[in-house]
Residue frames as a rotation matrix with the C-alpha (Angstrom) as fourth column:
MET 1
0.581 0.814 0.008 0.00
0.814 -0.581 -0.001 0.01
0.004 0.007 -1.000 -0.01
ILE 2
-0.508 -0.755 0.416 1.45
0.763 -0.618 -0.191 3.33
0.401 0.220 0.889 -1.12
VAL 3
0.416 0.627 -0.659 0.65
0.862 -0.503 0.065 6.30
-0.291 -0.595 -0.749 1.12
PRO 4
0.493 -0.208 0.845 1.01
0.415 -0.797 -0.438 9.88
0.765 0.567 -0.306 -0.18
PRO 5
-0.523 -0.830 -0.192 3.70
0.622 -0.217 -0.753 11.85
0.583 -0.513 0.630 1.73
THR 6
-0.516 0.362 0.777 1.16
-0.453 -0.885 0.111 14.45
0.727 -0.294 0.620 2.82
ILE 7
0.612 0.783 -0.112 -1.00
-0.363 0.404 0.840 11.88
0.703 -0.473 0.531 4.61
THR 8
0.316 -0.586 -0.746 2.07
0.711 0.667 -0.223 10.27
0.628 -0.460 0.628 6.19
ASP 9
-0.709 -0.601 0.369 3.32
0.270 -0.715 -0.645 13.65
0.652 -0.357 0.669 7.45
HIS 10
-0.103 0.765 0.636 -0.12
-0.642 -0.540 0.544 14.50
0.760 -0.352 0.547 8.83
LEU 11
0.770 0.394 -0.503 -0.33
0.046 0.751 0.658 11.22
0.637 -0.530 0.560 10.76
THR 12
-0.075 -0.894 -0.442 3.23
0.781 0.223 -0.583 11.66
0.620 -0.389 0.681 12.03
VAL 13
-0.699 -0.172 0.694 2.58
-0.117 -0.930 -0.349 15.20
0.706 -0.325 0.630 13.24
THR 14
0.306 0.904 0.300 -0.69
-0.608 -0.057 0.792 14.15
0.733 -0.425 0.532 14.88
HIS 15
0.652 -0.119 -0.749 1.02
0.445 0.860 0.250 11.21
0.614 -0.496 0.614 16.62
CYS 16
-0.450 -0.887 -0.099 3.90
0.654 -0.252 -0.713 13.39
0.608 -0.386 0.694 17.86
SER 17
-0.457 0.348 0.818 1.49
-0.460 -0.880 0.117 16.05
0.761 -0.323 0.563 19.09
HIS 18
0.657 0.733 -0.176 -0.46
-0.279 0.454 0.846 13.41
0.700 -0.507 0.503 21.01
LEU 19
0.293 -0.641 -0.710 2.76
0.772 0.596 -0.220 12.14
0.564 -0.484 0.669 22.60
CYS 20
-0.682 -0.550 0.482 3.72
0.229 -0.787 -0.573 15.68
0.695 -0.281 0.662 23.55
CYS 21
0.033 0.793 0.609 0.32
-0.636 -0.453 0.625 16.23
0.771 -0.407 0.489 25.19
VAL 22
0.787 0.230 -0.572 0.68
0.188 0.794 0.578 12.96
0.587 -0.563 0.582 27.15
PHE 23
-0.139 -0.941 -0.308 4.24
0.787 0.084 -0.612 13.87
0.602 -0.327 0.729 28.18
LEU 24
-0.656 -0.076 0.751 3.19
-0.182 -0.950 -0.256 17.35
0.732 -0.304 0.609 29.35
GLY 25
0.420 0.892 0.165 0.21
-0.486 0.068 0.872 15.88
0.766 -0.447 0.462 31.18
VAL 26
0.629 -0.272 -0.728 2.40
0.582 0.786 0.210 13.39
0.515 -0.556 0.653 33.04
TRP 27
-0.482 -0.869 0.113 5.06
0.614 -0.426 -0.664 16.04
0.625 -0.250 0.739 33.75
GLY 28
-0.317 0.464 0.827 2.36
-0.474 -0.833 0.285 18.40
0.821 -0.301 0.484 35.11
PHE 29
0.733 0.628 -0.262 1.03
-0.151 0.526 0.837 15.62
0.664 -0.574 0.480 37.31
VAL 30
0.223 -0.753 -0.620 4.50
0.825 0.484 -0.292 14.91
0.520 -0.446 0.729 38.69
LEU 31
-0.644 -0.491 0.587 5.06
0.205 -0.850 -0.486 18.59
0.737 -0.192 0.648 39.47
THR 32
0.086 0.774 0.628 1.83
-0.596 -0.465 0.655 18.71
0.799 -0.431 0.421 41.50
LEU 33
0.546 0.102 -0.832 2.93
0.424 0.822 0.379 15.83
0.722 -0.560 0.406 43.76
């Protein structure tokens, strides 16, 4: 299956953004302890 670069980039950016949100959420939780 060939995926256009634009779709691949979009999924990659979305995935990285989600990981950043999770990381910031965990970091914020740790700081409140």
